[in-house]
N, C-alpha and C positions, 0 to 999 in steps of 0.2 A: 316810323325814325329809323334809320338803319345804325348799326354799329359801326364805330370807328375801328380801323385798320390797327395793327400795333405800329406798323410804320407813321400813320397819321398821328398816333398818340406820341410816340416818339418825339414827333416832329414837334409837337404841342411843347413838348416838356423842354425841349433842348433852345426853342425861342421864348422859353418862360411866359408862356400864354397863362400854362397850367402847371402845376406841382406833380411831382409823383405820387402824391398823397391824394391828390383829386382825381388822379388818373386811376389810382388802386380801387377809390372807391367807384369810380365809374364804372371799373371792372368787375367788381362785385355786384352791380346793379344790371350788369349785362350789357353795358352802353360801349364798351372796348371790347374786341377780341381777345381769346386767350392763346392765341398761337400765330406764329409766321407760316405763311405761305413758300413752301420752299420751290426751288427751279423746278419745272416740268422735266421728266425724265423720260426716257425710252428705251423699250428692248426691241430687238430685232427678231420677227418673225422668220419661220424655215424658208417663207417664199420671197424672204429680202424687205418685206414694209415694216414699219415702226409703230408699235404700240406702245400707248400709255398705261401702266398699271393706277389702278384707283383703289380707294379702301372708302367704303361707305355704311353707315350704319343705318338701316332700313327701320322707317317707325320713330325716329328719335324727335320728330316736330316738336318744338318748345322745350323739349328736355335737355338735361345737363348732363355731361360726359361723366361717368365714374371714373374712380382711379384707374380701374382695371382696364377700363376703354382706352384711358390717355396711356396707359403703359403699352398697349395694344398696338395702338396707330405709332408709339415711338418705335418701336420695334419693326413694325410694317415699313415707316420710312427708313428706317436702318438698313434693311434688306433692299428697298427699293435703291437707295443710295450706294449699295455695294455690287448690284447687278446691271444697274440700268445707266445711261450714259445721257449726258444733258442736252446737247444738241444733234440729232441725227443729220445734219448736212455738214457736218463738219467730218 
C-alpha cells in the first residue's frame, strides 16, 4: 500500500471526506507523506545543457528522517531555489 501525497490528503480534507485529525493520525503511522514536492529546477552547465540538482540520503530504506536531516534538506532546497531556474525552455 502506498502513501498519500500531501496534495491528496489536502483534497480529502477539503472535500470533507477525512478530518485534519484523521490525516494527522495517518501521517503519524506513515500513511501520508510529510512534505510537498517542489517544482523541478535546473542549472545550466558550461556547455549549455541543463541539469537538475538532487539530494539523496543513501541507505534510508524504511528509516525515518531525523530533525537534522529535515533541516539539511530544507537548507538544500533553499539553495536550489536561489540558484536554479524552474523551466529551462523559457
